[in-house]
VEXTORGU-944461 format. One line per field, with one value per residue (C-alpha): residue number from 1; chain; y, x, z. Coordinates in steps of 0.2 Angstrom, whole numbers, plus 5000, padded with zeros to 4 digits. Each point is the difference from the previous one (the first is absolute). Layout:
N
i: (NUM; ...)
ch: (A; ...)
v: (Y; ...)
u: (X; ...)
w: (Z; ...)
REM end
This chain:
520
i: (1; 2; 3; 4; 5; 6; 7; 8; 9; 10; 11; 12; 13; 14; 15; 16; 17; 18; 19; 20; 21; 22; 23; 24; 25; 26; 27; 28; 29; 30; 31; 32; 33; 34; 35; 36; 37; 38; 39; 40; 41; 42; 43; 44; 45; 46; 47; 48; 49; 50; 51; 52; 53; 54; 55; 56; 57; 58; 59; 60; 61; 62; 63; 64; 65; 66; 67; 68; 69; 70; 71; 72; 73; 74; 75; 76; 77; 78; 79; 80; 81; 82; 83; 84; 85; 86; 87; 88; 89; 90; 91; 92; 93; 94; 95; 96; 97; 98; 99; 100; 101; 102; 103; 104; 105; 106; 107; 108; 109; 110; 111; 112; 113; 114; 115; 116; 117; 118; 119; 120; 121; 122; 123; 124; 125; 126; 127; 128; 129; 130; 131; 132; 133; 134; 135; 136; 137; 138; 139; 140; 141; 142; 143; 144; 145; 146; 147; 148; 149; 150; 151; 152; 153; 154; 155; 156; 157; 158; 159; 160; 161; 162; 163; 164; 165; 166; 167; 168; 169; 170; 171; 172; 173; 174; 175; 176; 177; 178; 179; 180; 181; 182; 183; 184; 185; 186; 187; 188; 189; 190; 191; 192; 193; 194; 195; 196; 197; 198; 199; 200; 201; 202; 203; 204; 205; 206; 207; 208; 209; 210; 211; 212; 213; 214; 215; 216; 217; 218; 219; 220; 221; 222; 223; 224; 225; 226; 227; 228; 229; 230; 231; 232; 233; 234; 235; 236; 237; 238; 239; 240; 241; 242; 243; 244; 245; 246; 247; 248; 249; 250; 251; 252; 253; 254; 255; 256; 257; 258; 259; 260; 261; 262; 263; 264; 265; 266; 267; 268; 269; 270; 271; 272; 273; 274; 275; 276; 277; 278; 279; 280; 281; 282; 283; 284; 285; 286; 287; 288; 289; 290; 291; 292; 293; 294; 295; 296; 297; 298; 299; 300; 301; 302; 303; 304; 305; 306; 307; 308; 309; 310; 311; 312; 313; 314; 315; 316; 317; 318; 319; 320; 321; 322; 323; 324; 325; 326; 327; 328; 329; 330; 331; 332; 333; 334; 335; 336; 337; 338; 339; 340; 341; 342; 343; 344; 345; 346; 347; 348; 349; 350; 351; 352; 353; 354; 355; 356; 357; 358; 359; 360; 361; 362; 363; 364; 365; 366; 367; 368; 369; 370; 371; 372; 373; 374; 375; 376; 377; 378; 379; 380; 381; 382; 383; 384; 385; 386; 387; 388; 389; 390; 391; 392; 393; 394; 395; 396; 397; 398; 399; 400; 401; 402; 403; 404; 405; 406; 407; 408; 409; 410; 411; 412; 413; 414; 415; 416; 417; 418; 419; 420; 421; 422; 423; 424; 425; 426; 427; 428; 429; 430; 431; 432; 433; 434; 435; 436; 437; 438; 439; 440; 441; 442; 443; 444; 445; 446; 447; 448; 449; 450; 451; 452; 453; 454; 455; 456; 457; 458; 459; 460; 461; 462; 463; 464; 465; 466; 467; 468; 469; 470; 471; 472; 473; 474; 475; 476; 477; 478; 479; 480; 481; 482; 483; 484; 485; 486; 487; 488; 489; 490; 491; 492; 493; 494; 495; 496; 497; 498; 499; 500; 501; 502; 503; 504; 505; 506; 507; 508; 509; 510; 511; 512; 513; 514; 515; 516; 517; 518; 519; 520)
ch: (A; A; A; A; A; A; A; A; A; A; A; A; A; A; A; A; A; A; A; A; A; A; A; A; A; A; A; A; A; A; A; A; A; A; A; A; A; A; A; A; A; A; A; A; A; A; A; A; A; A; A; A; A; A; A; A; A; A; A; A; A; A; A; A; A; A; A; A; A; A; A; A; A; A; A; A; A; A; A; A; A; A; A; A; A; A; A; A; A; A; A; A; A; A; A; A; A; A; A; A; A; A; A; A; A; A; A; A; A; A; A; A; A; A; A; A; A; A; A; A; A; A; A; A; A; A; A; A; A; A; A; A; A; A; A; A; A; A; A; A; A; A; A; A; A; A; A; A; A; A; A; A; A; A; A; A; A; A; A; A; A; A; A; A; A; A; A; A; A; A; A; A; A; A; A; A; A; A; A; A; A; A; A; A; A; A; A; A; A; A; A; A; A; A; A; A; A; A; A; A; A; A; A; A; A; A; A; A; A; A; A; A; A; A; A; A; A; A; A; A; A; A; A; A; A; A; A; A; A; A; A; A; A; A; A; A; A; A; A; A; A; A; A; A; A; A; A; A; A; A; A; A; A; A; A; A; A; A; A; A; A; A; A; A; A; A; A; A; A; A; A; A; A; A; A; A; A; A; A; A; A; A; A; A; A; A; A; A; A; A; A; A; A; A; A; A; A; A; A; A; A; A; A; A; A; A; A; A; A; A; A; A; A; A; A; A; A; A; A; A; A; A; A; A; A; A; A; A; A; A; A; A; A; A; A; A; A; A; A; A; A; A; A; A; A; A; A; A; A; A; A; A; A; A; A; A; A; A; A; A; A; A; A; A; A; A; A; A; A; A; A; A; A; A; A; A; A; A; A; A; A; A; A; A; A; A; A; A; A; A; A; A; A; A; A; A; A; A; A; A; A; A; A; A; A; A; A; A; A; A; A; A; A; A; A; A; A; A; A; A; A; A; A; A; A; A; A; A; A; A; A; A; A; A; A; A; A; A; A; A; A; A; A; A; A; A; A; A; A; A; A; A; A; A; A; A; A; A; A; A; A; A; A; A; A; A; A; A; A; A; A; A; A; A; A; A; A; A; A; A; A; A; A; A; A; A; A; A; A; A; A; A; A; A; A; A; A; A; A; A; A; A; A; A; A; A; A; A; A; A; A; A; A; A; A; A; A; A; A; A)
v: (5657; 4991; 5000; 5004; 5018; 5004; 4998; 5019; 5006; 4993; 5007; 5016; 5002; 4994; 5006; 5012; 5010; 4984; 4994; 4986; 4997; 5004; 4995; 5006; 5021; 5000; 4999; 5000; 5003; 4987; 5015; 5003; 4983; 4997; 5018; 4991; 4982; 5009; 5012; 4982; 4991; 5014; 4999; 4983; 5004; 5013; 4988; 4989; 4988; 4992; 4986; 4983; 5006; 4995; 5015; 4991; 5007; 4997; 5011; 5000; 5005; 5019; 5008; 5003; 4980; 5000; 5013; 4991; 4988; 5006; 5013; 4985; 4993; 5012; 4999; 4984; 4996; 4987; 5001; 4985; 5002; 4995; 4992; 5011; 4987; 4990; 4996; 5010; 4984; 4996; 5022; 5000; 4983; 5008; 5017; 4990; 4988; 5011; 5011; 5015; 5016; 5013; 4995; 5012; 5000; 5006; 5008; 4988; 4988; 5012; 4998; 4980; 5002; 5012; 4986; 4987; 5010; 4993; 4983; 5004; 5002; 5009; 5014; 5016; 5011; 4998; 5013; 5002; 5004; 5010; 5001; 5013; 4984; 5005; 4990; 5000; 5009; 5008; 4995; 5018; 5007; 4990; 5002; 5021; 4998; 4989; 5005; 4995; 4997; 4984; 4988; 4998; 4982; 4997; 5005; 4988; 4987; 4992; 4985; 4988; 4986; 5008; 4997; 5010; 4995; 4987; 4994; 4987; 4988; 4985; 4987; 4978; 4999; 5018; 5014; 5011; 4995; 5015; 5002; 5010; 5007; 5010; 5016; 4990; 4988; 5013; 5012; 4985; 5001; 5015; 5002; 4982; 5005; 5016; 4992; 4986; 5014; 5011; 5015; 5016; 5021; 4998; 4986; 5001; 4985; 5001; 4991; 4991; 4986; 5003; 5009; 4990; 4984; 4992; 5008; 5015; 4997; 5013; 5012; 4999; 4995; 5018; 5009; 4992; 5001; 5021; 4994; 5007; 4989; 5006; 4992; 4993; 5002; 4982; 4989; 5008; 4997; 5016; 5011; 4988; 5004; 5017; 5000; 4991; 5011; 5017; 4996; 4991; 4985; 4988; 4985; 4993; 4983; 4991; 4982; 4990; 5003; 5018; 4998; 4986; 5017; 5010; 4990; 4996; 5022; 5008; 5019; 4994; 5006; 5018; 5001; 5003; 4989; 5001; 5007; 4982; 4988; 4988; 4991; 4990; 4988; 4987; 4993; 4985; 4990; 5009; 4990; 4994; 5005; 5018; 5004; 4996; 5013; 5012; 4997; 5003; 5017; 5009; 4992; 4992; 5010; 4987; 4994; 4988; 4999; 4986; 5004; 4999; 5012; 4990; 5004; 5019; 5000; 5000; 4983; 4984; 5001; 5009; 4999; 5013; 5007; 4991; 4982; 5004; 4993; 4999; 4988; 4984; 4989; 5011; 5008; 4985; 5015; 5007; 4984; 5004; 5013; 5003; 5000; 5002; 5016; 5014; 4996; 4984; 4984; 4985; 4981; 4987; 4988; 4984; 4996; 4999; 5015; 4990; 5011; 4995; 4998; 5008; 4996; 4993; 5005; 5008; 5013; 5019; 5005; 5018; 5008; 5017; 5015; 5005; 4985; 5004; 5002; 4988; 4998; 5014; 4990; 4984; 4989; 4985; 5004; 5012; 4984; 4989; 5012; 5004; 4983; 5001; 5018; 4999; 5007; 4984; 5009; 4989; 5000; 4985; 4999; 4996; 5006; 4995; 4998; 5017; 5008; 5003; 4999; 4993; 5001; 4984; 5009; 5004; 4987; 5001; 5003; 4980; 4987; 4982; 4992; 4979; 5004; 5010; 5017; 5013; 5020; 5010; 5010; 4989; 4999; 5017; 5005; 4985; 5010; 5017; 4996; 4994; 5016; 5002; 5002; 5016; 4999; 4979; 4993; 4979; 4996; 4983; 4994; 4985; 4985; 4984; 4989; 5009; 5011; 5014; 5005; 5013; 5016; 5012; 5020; 5008; 5018; 4999; 5014; 5013; 4992; 4985; 4983; 4982; 4984; 4992; 4986; 5010; 5006; 4982; 4995; 5013; 4996; 4982; 5004; 5005; 4992; 4983; 4997; 5000; 5017; 5010; 5004; 4991; 5013; 5020; 5012; 5015; 5018; 5018; 5003; 4992; 5008; 5009; 5010; 5020; 4995; 4990; 4982; 4986; 4997; 4980; 4996; 5006; 4995; 4982; 5004; 5004; 4980; 4991; 5009; 4994; 5020; 4998; 4997; 5016; 5018; 5011)
u: (5443; 5011; 5000; 4991; 5004; 4997; 4980; 5001; 5011; 4992; 4984; 5008; 5003; 4985; 4987; 5007; 4984; 4988; 4996; 5009; 4999; 4983; 5004; 4988; 4994; 5019; 5003; 5014; 5006; 5009; 5014; 4997; 5003; 5015; 5008; 4996; 5005; 5021; 5000; 4999; 5010; 5015; 4995; 5006; 5015; 5004; 5000; 5012; 4989; 5006; 4996; 4998; 4995; 4981; 4987; 4987; 4985; 4983; 4985; 4983; 4993; 5007; 5006; 5017; 5002; 5001; 5010; 5014; 4996; 5003; 5015; 5010; 4998; 5007; 5016; 5002; 4994; 4989; 4984; 4996; 4982; 4994; 4984; 4994; 4988; 5017; 5008; 5015; 5011; 4996; 5002; 5019; 5003; 4995; 5008; 5015; 5001; 4997; 5016; 4989; 5008; 4985; 4982; 4989; 4983; 4983; 4985; 4998; 5012; 5015; 4999; 5001; 5014; 5010; 5000; 5009; 5012; 5015; 4996; 5002; 5019; 5002; 4987; 5011; 4986; 4981; 4988; 4981; 4988; 4986; 5002; 5019; 5008; 5018; 5014; 4989; 5002; 4985; 4993; 4996; 5012; 5013; 4991; 4999; 5020; 5003; 4998; 4987; 5011; 4999; 5015; 5013; 4993; 5018; 5007; 4991; 5000; 4985; 4996; 4983; 5009; 5006; 4990; 4988; 4985; 5006; 4983; 5001; 4985; 4996; 5012; 4998; 5012; 4991; 5011; 4997; 5007; 5008; 4994; 5008; 4995; 5007; 4995; 4993; 4991; 4990; 4998; 4993; 4988; 4996; 5000; 4991; 4982; 5004; 4996; 4991; 4983; 5005; 5005; 4999; 4999; 4982; 5004; 5002; 5003; 4993; 5015; 4997; 5010; 5017; 5013; 5012; 4992; 5004; 4982; 5006; 5000; 4982; 5011; 5014; 4989; 4991; 5013; 5010; 4982; 5000; 4984; 4997; 5006; 4986; 5009; 4988; 5010; 4994; 4982; 4986; 4987; 4989; 5017; 5002; 4984; 5001; 5018; 4992; 4988; 5008; 5016; 4987; 5012; 4998; 5009; 5003; 5010; 4996; 5002; 4984; 4995; 4999; 4989; 4990; 4997; 4996; 4983; 4993; 5005; 4986; 5005; 5006; 4984; 5004; 5012; 5004; 5010; 4995; 5019; 5006; 5002; 5012; 5003; 5015; 5004; 5015; 5008; 4987; 4988; 4983; 4986; 4989; 4984; 5006; 5008; 4983; 4993; 5012; 4997; 4980; 5002; 5014; 4999; 5010; 5015; 5012; 5017; 5012; 5021; 5010; 5017; 5012; 5011; 5012; 4992; 5002; 4980; 4999; 4991; 5003; 4982; 4986; 4980; 4994; 4980; 4994; 5004; 4989; 4984; 4985; 4992; 5000; 5014; 5014; 4997; 5014; 5012; 4996; 5010; 5016; 5015; 4996; 5015; 5020; 4998; 5012; 5019; 4996; 5004; 4992; 5002; 4991; 5013; 5003; 5007; 5017; 4997; 4992; 4988; 4984; 4983; 4984; 4990; 5014; 5005; 5016; 5011; 4996; 5017; 5001; 5015; 5001; 5010; 4991; 5006; 5011; 5020; 5002; 4996; 5011; 5017; 4990; 5007; 4995; 4981; 5005; 5005; 4984; 4988; 5008; 5001; 5003; 4997; 4983; 4993; 4992; 4984; 4995; 4985; 4990; 4988; 4996; 4999; 4983; 5000; 4997; 5014; 4992; 5009; 4991; 5010; 4995; 5009; 5017; 5013; 5002; 4978; 4999; 4992; 5005; 4984; 5002; 5012; 4988; 5004; 4988; 5001; 4994; 4996; 4986; 4991; 4999; 4989; 4989; 4997; 4999; 4984; 4991; 4988; 5005; 5019; 5009; 5018; 5009; 5018; 5007; 5013; 5008; 4996; 5009; 4994; 5004; 4991; 5003; 5014; 4994; 4981; 4990; 4996; 4987; 5001; 4983; 4994; 4983; 4988; 4991; 4989; 5000; 5001; 5008; 5010; 5014; 4989; 4992; 5013; 5009; 4984; 4998; 5017; 4997; 4987; 5015; 5016; 5007; 5000; 5018; 5001; 4985; 5004; 5003; 4999; 4992; 5004; 4991; 5010; 4994; 5013; 5015; 5016; 5007; 5014; 5001; 4995; 4984; 5010; 4994; 5015; 4996; 5018; 4996; 4983; 5010; 5008; 4985; 4994; 5016; 5004; 4983; 4992; 4993; 4980; 5003; 4987; 5013)
w: (5308; 5009; 5017; 5013; 5001; 4983; 5003; 5010; 4988; 4984; 5009; 5003; 4983; 4991; 5012; 5008; 5005; 5004; 5017; 5006; 5016; 5013; 5019; 5013; 4993; 4992; 4979; 4994; 4979; 4993; 4998; 5019; 5004; 4992; 5006; 5018; 4996; 4993; 5018; 5010; 4985; 5004; 5020; 5000; 4988; 5011; 5016; 4994; 4990; 4984; 4987; 5008; 5020; 5007; 5008; 5009; 5002; 5014; 4996; 4994; 4985; 4994; 4986; 5009; 4997; 4984; 4999; 5010; 4989; 4984; 5007; 5005; 4983; 4991; 5009; 5002; 5019; 5003; 5010; 5012; 5005; 5019; 5005; 5013; 5009; 5001; 5018; 5008; 4997; 4983; 4995; 5009; 4991; 4981; 5004; 5003; 4988; 4986; 5007; 4997; 5007; 4997; 5012; 4995; 5010; 5000; 5010; 5015; 5001; 5000; 5021; 4998; 4987; 5014; 5011; 4990; 4995; 5012; 4989; 4981; 4996; 4986; 4999; 4998; 4995; 5008; 4993; 5004; 4988; 5011; 5018; 5007; 5011; 5008; 4991; 4983; 4984; 4994; 4984; 4994; 5005; 4992; 4984; 5003; 4998; 4989; 4980; 4989; 4986; 4991; 5006; 4988; 4992; 4993; 5015; 5011; 4986; 5006; 4988; 4997; 5010; 5016; 5015; 5002; 5014; 5013; 5007; 5014; 5001; 5011; 5001; 5004; 5014; 5010; 4993; 4985; 4983; 4990; 4981; 4988; 4987; 4985; 4992; 4987; 5011; 5008; 4984; 4990; 5019; 4990; 4982; 4998; 5010; 4990; 4985; 5003; 5011; 4987; 5014; 4991; 5007; 5003; 5015; 5018; 5010; 5020; 5009; 5015; 5001; 5013; 4988; 5010; 4991; 4982; 4995; 4999; 4980; 4996; 5005; 4988; 4986; 5003; 4999; 4986; 4990; 5006; 5013; 5016; 5016; 5017; 5015; 5013; 5015; 5011; 4993; 5007; 4988; 4999; 5000; 4987; 4990; 5003; 4992; 4985; 4997; 5003; 4986; 4992; 4998; 4986; 5009; 5016; 5005; 5017; 5007; 4998; 5016; 5001; 4985; 5014; 5011; 4987; 4992; 5017; 5008; 5004; 4995; 4983; 4992; 5005; 4989; 4980; 4994; 4982; 4997; 5001; 4985; 5006; 5015; 5001; 5015; 5005; 5016; 5001; 4992; 4999; 5009; 4982; 5012; 5006; 4981; 4994; 5013; 4999; 4979; 5001; 5011; 4994; 4980; 4990; 5003; 5009; 4994; 5008; 4999; 5010; 5005; 5015; 5011; 4987; 4987; 5000; 5003; 4981; 4999; 4994; 4993; 4996; 4997; 4993; 5003; 4983; 5009; 5018; 4993; 5017; 4991; 4989; 4993; 5000; 5020; 5004; 4994; 5014; 5010; 4988; 5001; 4981; 4987; 5000; 5001; 4987; 5002; 5012; 4994; 5012; 5000; 5015; 5004; 5010; 5017; 4988; 4989; 4984; 4991; 5002; 4990; 4997; 5015; 5010; 5016; 5004; 5007; 4990; 4994; 4992; 4990; 4994; 5002; 5015; 5011; 5014; 4999; 5016; 5017; 5009; 5011; 4995; 4986; 5002; 5004; 4981; 4991; 5005; 4997; 4984; 4995; 4983; 4995; 5005; 5017; 5007; 5012; 5011; 4995; 4993; 4985; 4981; 4983; 4992; 4982; 4996; 5008; 5017; 5014; 5016; 5018; 5012; 5015; 5007; 4999; 5021; 5004; 4993; 5011; 4998; 5011; 5000; 4986; 4990; 4994; 5005; 4990; 5013; 4987; 4992; 5018; 5002; 4985; 5004; 5020; 4992; 4990; 5017; 5002; 5020; 4994; 5000; 5000; 5001; 5000; 5001; 5004; 5011; 5017; 5009; 4997; 5013; 4985; 4984; 5004; 4993; 4999; 4989; 5015; 4993; 5009; 4998; 5004; 4997; 4994; 5014; 5003; 4991; 5008; 4997; 5007; 5000; 4994; 4985; 4995; 4999; 4989; 4988; 4994; 4998; 4987; 4989; 5008; 5001; 5017; 5005; 4994; 5011; 5018; 5013; 5012; 4998; 5014; 4999; 5002; 5004; 4986; 4990; 5002; 4985; 4995; 4997; 4981; 5007; 4994; 5012; 5011; 4998; 5007; 5017; 5000; 4997; 5013; 5014; 4996; 5001; 5017; 5004; 5002; 4985; 5006; 5008; 4995; 4994)
REM end
């Protein structure tokens, strides 16, 4: 297999009658799934799409989203997935910047995008997955009118180095930046975990995180192996547990925040989750105390992958269950991001790009065939981030003598207080060890004396109590004085992205605007 469209094409031959996709009661075999993918490929071709064109998709998780992804890939059309929580201005910017000529919208978002029609500059075809709408083509009708025959690979001449996905991520200037991912990049993000995790036809992944996110790699991996992709529309814990129980899912990938919700969820005992053999996590560091609690609750089934949109979701480093020690000297590995992953090289560099030795802190850099092609229409940023052929992650950390990588924090999140560097994650790990703390995050807050200070935001457990002084004193037992919070704000909730990542940038902004003491 060389291109994204080869996954359903190959699956239809090798696993034709096995179930490929399950979504809200509908089950598609590999043969049926591939025929629908072909129909969409031929529908795009019939609407005038050619190799190199882009389509944009805005929808919640559904089987049709996958068909659109693979169908576009077969004829060399690039997919730009849209985050459903973006503002109208961000959506308009991404669609126009990408040059998309087809816009597909899913259930619940039709009216919103219809209201933006006049602001899109290149869209020629409007398609709706679910709800009929004037001026929109209906997806299922398009498929019914199109041939389910395999597109001619030689005619479309799609290559593994062609652009498969143009995925936008947050930009330092405030505007999203387009990450260019080739077919090779995306295929490695599926093939590598399929091999490392030993997926087979007997496996089924419960897919929870958004398909519009780079974390859709479990679907690729499970379909490459001939297993079953069970799609959950939105992250509701009861529906997730029910899907695992009904389909006997063996794998699930989540961000640490959602695992934290799971371990405290009172209804979890009502479901049979014994089929799960592997629970992977990524997206942000896992607070150690919560990770230990999850391991004790669900068993030693956890594995970590550290990657980014720029790595197509493929891991820079991995740590499997064998290194998830809850007790003893080796429990220190829970603080790490594991060792360099299959197909990846990793090094730590200083500000002058010199490679650092074991234990020396610097920026984490990675190299491999999963690394992005570059940033869309931004050669300057591409040259800076891919300097010397290495992806400069913007994450700070070090590698120990045994090859374990420890991420101390995002370079942009580092706090400089009175000339001393403070890494928020180190402080957060200590705060999380306080029994009254449910969630926390650490950002900078302005200070006339120190420039900026360490500011903690804490959510307490229901019924628990703690004071600002108590949290600060708790930190002083473990941390150097300059690392301890100088202020603690107690909030009802901590803002997060749709995939459960804490929105540090927005939280920090509240304090710098003088609004951070508020209850969110």
